[in-house]
Structure formats: C-alpha cells, structure tokens
Short mmCIF file of the C-alpha atoms (twelve columns), coordinates in Angstrom:
data_MODEL
# 
_entry.id   MODEL 
# 
loop_
_atom_site.group_PDB 
_atom_site.id 
_atom_site.type_symbol 
_atom_site.label_atom_id 
_atom_site.label_alt_id 
_atom_site.label_comp_id 
_atom_site.label_asym_id 
_atom_site.label_seq_id 
_atom_site.Cartn_x 
_atom_site.Cartn_y 
_atom_site.Cartn_z 
_atom_site.pdbx_PDB_model_num 
ATOM 1   C CA . UNK A 1   -0.018  0.105   0.042   1 
ATOM 2   C CA . UNK A 2   1.370   3.447   -0.764  1 
ATOM 3   C CA . UNK A 3   2.007   6.016   1.659   1 
ATOM 4   C CA . UNK A 4   -0.835  8.138   0.208   1 
ATOM 5   C CA . UNK A 5   -3.309  5.401   0.261   1 
ATOM 6   C CA . UNK A 6   -2.377  4.432   3.610   1 
ATOM 7   C CA . UNK A 7   -2.833  8.081   5.053   1 
ATOM 8   C CA . UNK A 8   -6.442  8.224   2.975   1 
ATOM 9   C CA . UNK A 9   -7.287  5.256   4.862   1 
ATOM 10  C CA . UNK A 10  -6.454  6.707   8.216   1 
ATOM 11  C CA . UNK A 11  -8.436  9.728   7.598   1 
ATOM 12  C CA . UNK A 12  -11.197 8.655   5.914   1 
ATOM 13  C CA . UNK A 13  -11.436 4.816   7.155   1 
ATOM 14  C CA . UNK A 14  -15.130 4.358   6.061   1 
ATOM 15  C CA . UNK A 15  -14.489 6.023   2.505   1 
ATOM 16  C CA . UNK A 16  -10.970 5.486   1.499   1 
ATOM 17  C CA . UNK A 17  -12.150 2.954   -1.116  1 
ATOM 18  C CA . UNK A 18  -15.083 1.277   -2.462  1 
ATOM 19  C CA . UNK A 19  -14.770 -1.705  -0.483  1 
ATOM 20  C CA . UNK A 20  -14.572 0.291   2.717   1 
ATOM 21  C CA . UNK A 21  -17.590 2.348   1.852   1 
ATOM 22  C CA . UNK A 22  -19.704 -0.501  0.861   1 
ATOM 23  C CA . UNK A 23  -18.991 -2.583  4.119   1 
ATOM 24  C CA . UNK A 24  -19.709 0.769   6.194   1 
ATOM 25  C CA . UNK A 25  -23.150 1.241   4.247   1 
ATOM 26  C CA . UNK A 26  -24.151 -2.396  4.949   1 
ATOM 27  C CA . UNK A 27  -23.181 -2.025  8.811   1 
ATOM 28  C CA . UNK A 28  -25.438 0.905   9.165   1 
ATOM 29  C CA . UNK A 29  -28.433 -1.125  7.455   1 
ATOM 30  C CA . UNK A 30  -28.220 -0.231  3.556   1 
ATOM 31  C CA . UNK A 31  -28.790 -3.428  1.342   1 
ATOM 32  C CA . UNK A 32  -26.238 -3.520  -1.343  1 
ATOM 33  C CA . UNK A 33  -25.825 -6.309  -3.723  1 
ATOM 34  C CA . UNK A 34  -22.663 -8.006  -5.008  1 
ATOM 35  C CA . UNK A 35  -19.928 -6.149  -7.434  1 
ATOM 36  C CA . UNK A 36  -21.494 -2.857  -6.784  1 
ATOM 37  C CA . UNK A 37  -18.522 -0.148  -7.154  1 
ATOM 38  C CA . UNK A 38  -18.481 3.515   -5.965  1 
ATOM 39  C CA . UNK A 39  -15.876 5.431   -8.176  1 
ATOM 40  C CA . UNK A 40  -15.338 8.185   -5.588  1 
ATOM 41  C CA . UNK A 41  -16.516 7.624   -2.079  1 
ATOM 42  C CA . UNK A 42  -15.441 10.649  -0.882  1 
ATOM 43  C CA . UNK A 43  -17.698 12.840  -2.975  1 
ATOM 44  C CA . UNK A 44  -20.832 10.339  -2.873  1 
ATOM 45  C CA . UNK A 45  -23.478 10.913  -0.250  1 
ATOM 46  C CA . UNK A 46  -25.959 7.832   0.729   1 
ATOM 47  C CA . UNK A 47  -28.614 9.191   3.159   1 
ATOM 48  C CA . UNK A 48  -27.439 8.441   6.547   1 
ATOM 49  C CA . UNK A 49  -30.592 9.529   8.124   1 
ATOM 50  C CA . UNK A 50  -32.444 6.522   6.918   1 
ATOM 51  C CA . UNK A 51  -29.766 3.766   5.490   1 
ATOM 52  C CA . UNK A 52  -32.277 1.070   6.145   1 
ATOM 53  C CA . UNK A 53  -34.591 3.002   3.598   1 
ATOM 54  C CA . UNK A 54  -32.042 2.463   0.701   1 
ATOM 55  C CA . UNK A 55  -31.657 -0.823  -1.553  1 
ATOM 56  C CA . UNK A 56  -28.834 -0.833  -3.873  1 
ATOM 57  C CA . UNK A 57  -28.666 -4.053  -6.291  1 
ATOM 58  C CA . UNK A 58  -25.720 -6.081  -8.112  1 
ATOM 59  C CA . UNK A 59  -23.178 -4.867  -10.441 1 
ATOM 60  C CA . UNK A 60  -24.120 -0.918  -9.967  1 
ATOM 61  C CA . UNK A 61  -21.561 1.570   -10.854 1 
ATOM 62  C CA . UNK A 62  -21.996 4.543   -9.049  1 
ATOM 63  C CA . UNK A 63  -19.670 7.646   -10.114 1 
ATOM 64  C CA . UNK A 64  -18.286 10.659  -8.736  1 
ATOM 65  C CA . UNK A 65  -20.740 13.365  -6.730  1 
ATOM 66  C CA . UNK A 66  -23.837 11.064  -6.457  1 
ATOM 67  C CA . UNK A 67  -26.668 11.766  -3.851  1 
ATOM 68  C CA . UNK A 68  -28.972 8.915   -2.828  1 
ATOM 69  C CA . UNK A 69  -31.683 10.024  -0.435  1 
ATOM 70  C CA . UNK A 70  -34.147 8.415   1.570   1 
ATOM 71  C CA . UNK A 71  -35.691 11.224  3.246   1 
ATOM 72  C CA . UNK A 72  -37.230 14.550  2.270   1 
ATOM 73  C CA . UNK A 73  -37.351 17.477  5.068   1 
ATOM 74  C CA . UNK A 74  -39.039 19.823  2.897   1 
ATOM 75  C CA . UNK A 75  -42.035 19.515  4.887   1 
ATOM 76  C CA . UNK A 76  -40.223 21.661  7.618   1 
ATOM 77  C CA . UNK A 77  -41.512 24.730  5.499   1 
ATOM 78  C CA . UNK A 78  -44.998 23.724  6.215   1 
ATOM 79  C CA . UNK A 79  -44.558 23.059  10.010  1 
ATOM 80  C CA . UNK A 80  -43.583 26.920  10.294  1 
ATOM 81  C CA . UNK A 81  -46.747 27.920  8.371   1 
ATOM 82  C CA . UNK A 82  -49.383 25.475  9.643   1 
ATOM 83  C CA . UNK A 83  -47.755 24.360  13.051  1 
ATOM 84  C CA . UNK A 84  -48.189 20.785  12.528  1 
ATOM 85  C CA . UNK A 85  -45.526 17.695  11.666  1 
ATOM 86  C CA . UNK A 86  -46.074 16.036  8.569   1 
ATOM 87  C CA . UNK A 87  -43.079 13.836  7.816   1 
ATOM 88  C CA . UNK A 88  -42.974 11.532  4.755   1 
ATOM 89  C CA . UNK A 89  -41.330 8.281   4.036   1 
ATOM 90  C CA . UNK A 90  -40.428 5.924   1.140   1 
ATOM 91  C CA . UNK A 91  -38.033 3.472   0.276   1 
ATOM 92  C CA . UNK A 92  -35.546 4.223   -2.494  1 
ATOM 93  C CA . UNK A 93  -34.691 1.178   -4.711  1 
ATOM 94  C CA . UNK A 94  -31.801 0.845   -7.294  1 
ATOM 95  C CA . UNK A 95  -31.806 -2.487  -9.103  1 
ATOM 96  C CA . UNK A 96  -29.183 -4.498  -10.648 1 
ATOM 97  C CA . UNK A 97  -26.708 -3.323  -13.412 1 
ATOM 98  C CA . UNK A 98  -27.624 0.377   -13.203 1 
ATOM 99  C CA . UNK A 99  -25.160 3.194   -13.987 1 
ATOM 100 C CA . UNK A 100 -25.756 6.679   -12.315 1 
ATOM 101 C CA . UNK A 101 -23.720 9.408   -14.074 1 
ATOM 102 C CA . UNK A 102 -21.610 12.054  -12.426 1 
ATOM 103 C CA . UNK A 103 -23.040 14.442  -9.820  1 
ATOM 104 C CA . UNK A 104 -26.908 12.669  -10.162 1 
ATOM 105 C CA . UNK A 105 -29.296 12.662  -7.380  1 
ATOM 106 C CA . UNK A 106 -31.669 10.125  -6.622  1 
ATOM 107 C CA . UNK A 107 -34.650 11.459  -4.716  1 
ATOM 108 C CA . UNK A 108 -36.565 9.364   -1.728  1 
ATOM 109 C CA . UNK A 109 -39.369 7.053   -2.951  1 
ATOM 110 C CA . UNK A 110 -37.558 6.249   -6.288  1 
ATOM 111 C CA . UNK A 111 -37.529 2.895   -7.989  1 
ATOM 112 C CA . UNK A 112 -34.848 2.669   -10.498 1 
ATOM 113 C CA . UNK A 113 -35.358 -1.214  -12.222 1 
ATOM 114 C CA . UNK A 114 -32.608 -3.339  -13.976 1 
ATOM 115 C CA . UNK A 115 -30.679 -2.546  -16.602 1 
ATOM 116 C CA . UNK A 116 -30.836 1.271   -16.401 1 
ATOM 117 C CA . UNK A 117 -28.309 4.396   -17.437 1 
ATOM 118 C CA . UNK A 118 -28.941 7.726   -15.403 1 
ATOM 119 C CA . UNK A 119 -27.247 10.417  -17.436 1 
ATOM 120 C CA . UNK A 120 -24.920 12.874  -15.398 1 
ATOM 121 C CA . UNK A 121 -26.596 15.782  -13.659 1 
ATOM 122 C CA . UNK A 122 -29.889 14.114  -13.571 1 
ATOM 123 C CA . UNK A 123 -32.504 14.451  -10.870 1 
ATOM 124 C CA . UNK A 124 -34.388 11.299  -10.706 1 
ATOM 125 C CA . UNK A 125 -37.801 10.504  -8.819  1 
ATOM 126 C CA . UNK A 126 -40.744 8.134   -9.467  1 
ATOM 127 C CA . UNK A 127 -40.076 4.813   -11.252 1 
ATOM 128 C CA . UNK A 128 -37.450 4.464   -14.034 1 
ATOM 129 C CA . UNK A 129 -38.394 1.382   -16.168 1 
ATOM 130 C CA . UNK A 130 -35.674 -1.458  -17.018 1 
ATOM 131 C CA . UNK A 131 -33.938 -1.031  -20.138 1 
ATOM 132 C CA . UNK A 132 -34.104 2.637   -20.199 1 
ATOM 133 C CA . UNK A 133 -31.748 5.536   -20.566 1 
ATOM 134 C CA . UNK A 134 -32.889 8.682   -18.663 1 
ATOM 135 C CA . UNK A 135 -31.311 12.243  -18.203 1 
ATOM 136 C CA . UNK A 136 -32.343 15.598  -16.943 1 
ATOM 137 C CA . UNK A 137 -33.788 17.500  -14.309 1 
ATOM 138 C CA . UNK A 138 -36.366 16.271  -13.915 1 
ATOM 139 C CA . UNK A 139 -34.987 13.003  -15.449 1 
ATOM 140 C CA . UNK A 140 -36.653 11.803  -18.487 1 
ATOM 141 C CA . UNK A 141 -36.528 8.678   -20.918 1 
ATOM 142 C CA . UNK A 142 -34.053 9.748   -23.688 1 
ATOM 143 C CA . UNK A 143 -33.426 6.374   -25.224 1 
ATOM 144 C CA . UNK A 144 -33.498 2.400   -24.541 1 
ATOM 145 C CA . UNK A 145 -30.317 0.371   -23.873 1 
ATOM 146 C CA . UNK A 146 -31.483 -1.629  -26.837 1 
ATOM 147 C CA . UNK A 147 -30.961 1.629   -29.227 1 
ATOM 148 C CA . UNK A 148 -27.838 2.382   -27.471 1 
ATOM 149 C CA . UNK A 149 -26.385 -1.140  -28.297 1 
ATOM 150 C CA . UNK A 150 -27.290 -0.674  -31.719 1 
ATOM 151 C CA . UNK A 151 -25.900 2.550   -32.473 1 
ATOM 152 C CA . UNK A 152 -22.454 1.832   -30.739 1 
ATOM 153 C CA . UNK A 153 -22.264 -1.430  -32.353 1 
ATOM 154 C CA . UNK A 154 -22.565 0.049   -35.683 1 
ATOM 155 C CA . UNK A 155 -20.223 3.050   -34.871 1 
ATOM 156 C CA . UNK A 156 -17.567 1.433   -32.777 1 
ATOM 157 C CA . UNK A 157 -15.092 1.044   -35.593 1 
ATOM 158 C CA . UNK A 158 -15.573 4.819   -36.256 1 
ATOM 159 C CA . UNK A 159 -15.203 5.841   -32.767 1 
ATOM 160 C CA . UNK A 160 -11.960 3.842   -32.552 1 
ATOM 161 C CA . UNK A 161 -10.253 5.800   -35.692 1 
ATOM 162 C CA . UNK A 162 -11.857 9.358   -34.270 1 
ATOM 163 C CA . UNK A 163 -9.894  8.308   -30.776 1 
ATOM 164 C CA . UNK A 164 -6.743  7.295   -32.781 1 
ATOM 165 C CA . UNK A 165 -6.706  10.129  -34.946 1 
ATOM 166 C CA . UNK A 166 -7.141  12.572  -32.387 1 
ATOM 167 C CA . UNK A 167 -3.851  11.123  -30.566 1 
ATOM 168 C CA . UNK A 168 -2.310  11.633  -33.823 1 
ATOM 169 C CA . UNK A 169 -3.149  15.128  -33.890 1 
ATOM 170 C CA . UNK A 170 -2.495  15.947  -30.154 1 
ATOM 171 C CA . UNK A 171 0.598   14.045  -29.781 1 
ATOM 172 C CA . UNK A 172 2.160   14.190  -33.279 1 
ATOM 173 C CA . UNK A 173 2.458   10.301  -33.417 1 
ATOM 174 C CA . UNK A 174 0.469   7.197   -33.763 1 
ATOM 175 C CA . UNK A 175 -1.334  5.991   -30.502 1 
ATOM 176 C CA . UNK A 176 -0.034  2.775   -28.835 1 
ATOM 177 C CA . UNK A 177 -2.284  0.041   -27.717 1 
ATOM 178 C CA . UNK A 178 -2.386  1.299   -23.987 1 
ATOM 179 C CA . UNK A 179 -3.984  4.642   -25.430 1 
ATOM 180 C CA . UNK A 180 -6.503  2.616   -27.451 1 
ATOM 181 C CA . UNK A 181 -7.897  1.222   -24.208 1 
ATOM 182 C CA . UNK A 182 -11.089 -0.707  -24.807 1 
ATOM 183 C CA . UNK A 183 -10.863 -0.287  -28.210 1 
ATOM 184 C CA . UNK A 184 -7.930  -3.057  -28.549 1 
ATOM 185 C CA . UNK A 185 -10.255 -5.746  -29.232 1 
ATOM 186 C CA . UNK A 186 -10.788 -4.705  -32.801 1 
ATOM 187 C CA . UNK A 187 -7.094  -5.246  -33.836 1 
ATOM 188 C CA . UNK A 188 -6.193  -7.993  -30.937 1 
ATOM 189 C CA . UNK A 189 -6.598  -11.919 -31.505 1 
ATOM 190 C CA . UNK A 190 -8.713  -12.454 -28.652 1 
ATOM 191 C CA . UNK A 191 -8.296  -16.068 -29.261 1 
ATOM 192 C CA . UNK A 192 -5.087  -16.008 -28.106 1 
ATOM 193 C CA . UNK A 193 -4.296  -17.286 -24.601 1 
ATOM 194 C CA . UNK A 194 -1.374  -14.587 -24.413 1 
ATOM 195 C CA . UNK A 195 -3.826  -11.424 -24.327 1 
ATOM 196 C CA . UNK A 196 -2.254  -8.729  -22.154 1 
ATOM 197 C CA . UNK A 197 -5.030  -7.331  -20.053 1 
ATOM 198 C CA . UNK A 198 -2.577  -4.857  -18.297 1 
ATOM 199 C CA . UNK A 199 -3.487  -1.931  -20.240 1 
ATOM 200 C CA . UNK A 200 -7.299  -2.114  -19.870 1 
ATOM 201 C CA . UNK A 201 -8.799  -0.012  -16.941 1 
ATOM 202 C CA . UNK A 202 -11.372 -2.555  -15.428 1 
ATOM 203 C CA . UNK A 203 -12.948 -0.849  -12.571 1 
ATOM 204 C CA . UNK A 204 -14.263 -2.542  -9.256  1 
ATOM 205 C CA . UNK A 205 -14.857 -6.435  -9.070  1 
ATOM 206 C CA . UNK A 206 -16.094 -6.732  -12.650 1 
ATOM 207 C CA . UNK A 207 -12.609 -7.534  -14.163 1 
ATOM 208 C CA . UNK A 208 -13.119 -11.238 -14.379 1 
ATOM 209 C CA . UNK A 209 -16.494 -11.105 -16.239 1 
ATOM 210 C CA . UNK A 210 -15.274 -8.076  -18.263 1 
ATOM 211 C CA . UNK A 211 -12.224 -10.214 -19.492 1 
ATOM 212 C CA . UNK A 212 -14.302 -12.992 -20.454 1 
ATOM 213 C CA . UNK A 213 -16.863 -10.741 -22.475 1 
ATOM 214 C CA . UNK A 214 -13.917 -9.166  -24.045 1 
ATOM 215 C CA . UNK A 215 -12.740 -12.521 -25.393 1 
ATOM 216 C CA . UNK A 216 -16.035 -13.212 -27.165 1 
ATOM 217 C CA . UNK A 217 -15.551 -10.564 -29.390 1 
ATOM 218 C CA . UNK A 218 -14.091 -11.015 -32.983 1 
ATOM 219 C CA . UNK A 219 -11.331 -8.776  -33.787 1 
ATOM 220 C CA . UNK A 220 -11.749 -6.904  -37.156 1 
ATOM 221 C CA . UNK A 221 -8.248  -6.333  -38.139 1 
ATOM 222 C CA . UNK A 222 -5.323  -8.970  -37.925 1 
ATOM 223 C CA . UNK A 223 -3.033  -6.674  -36.290 1 
ATOM 224 C CA . UNK A 224 -2.310  -3.051  -34.687 1 
ATOM 225 C CA . UNK A 225 -0.259  -2.290  -37.777 1 
ATOM 226 C CA . UNK A 226 -3.045  -3.302  -40.000 1 
ATOM 227 C CA . UNK A 227 -5.438  -0.819  -38.099 1 
ATOM 228 C CA . UNK A 228 -3.025  2.004   -38.267 1 
ATOM 229 C CA . UNK A 229 -2.467  1.900   -41.792 1 
ATOM 230 C CA . UNK A 230 -6.498  2.055   -42.380 1 
ATOM 231 C CA . UNK A 231 -6.271  5.631   -40.450 1 
ATOM 232 C CA . UNK A 232 -4.463  7.084   -43.610 1 
# 
C-alpha cells in the first residue's frame, strides 16, 4: 500500500475506497448487492438519516458526486406555516446493473429497475423502467439500452478511428495499444491465450466477467499495424 493510500485510509476509514464504503453502508443498514462499485466514495452521499430505507442491487456503477436520498425534510416549511409535523417516508430502490452518472441525485421513494443508465447531472424521482436511459432535471427517458447498443455496435470502428486520429493530432504520433484502451479488441486476436489485459482500465470487481466478455468479441483487423494503416 502506498503512503498516500495509507494516509487516506486513516483519515477516511469508511470512505477510502469502494470496498470500505460498501462495508460501512451495509453495517448501518443499507442493502447492497454484489459487485456494486463506488468510483469516488469521498464525493458520494448516501442518506445517513435512513440508511435502512435504501436498497442498491448488484453490478451497479455509482460515479463521482452522486447523492442517494431516503428522506425529504422540505415539509419543515409547512410546519413553520401550519404548526403541524407532516413527515414523509419512502424506500429508495436501485436495481441490478445500473449506471448512475456524475453529480446525479436520486430522490426519496424512487425505484430504478434493472439495466438502466442515468445521465450525468440528473435528478431522478419516481419509477424508471428496466432497459431505459434517462437524463435531465427532472430525469426523463431519452433512449433505450437496446437502441444504444445498436448505435454503438454500428459505430464502434468509426469511434476507434476518431480516438486514434485525435491522439495523432494532439501528440504528433500514432497511438500505442495502451492509449486505445477498450478499443484494442478490434485489432487483437482474442482467441490467443497470451492476451495482455494490463492496459485495460477495468473497474471494481467486474474484471473477470469483463475479460470474459472481451474474449468473446471477434477482432476486425489482424494486427494493430493493420489498423494504423487504415487510418491513412
């Protein structure tokens, strides 16, 4: 462990990494499934006032600056006017395989079903159906994951070329395999037992399943050099 990580662990024992944060949240009553990963626990706010009212499924990706709430104290304004306490309650549920974009807020009594993408900066309330992509304030459906899959599938080679050409422009040279990241399956023989995964930025606990999926993809080029020639 590096000195920086050691100091971080001492200062933030419950938030120094995703594993520590998940363990802490479970200890105070949150339900969290396997392989859910918090990219930046220090900037993540999970409602500590009612943790037992929050349920998060398996294989979720929760990015920087996300807030997940299980209470709403706005009724305090009514108390001041009407001199009555009228509290509210609701369970906030996030299903399996959900991606929550940066700086999004999930409000109390929201249900997000399985296989959902929440766009960055969204404010989410109500029920978000499975297989949906939502964004905005308030968050509204903008697409489905099926449509996103078809679009990315048809454009992946063009996106790889855009990625490579921009590196050429900025750095004045061809990109290397590490700089191509996840695009590298396009020109890598994934049937080989000697595939080097060290340059791929797998996050959280998903590495083994991600590598398995990676190996199922069929390369488009026979080599990296062939791909680079095609950029001309």
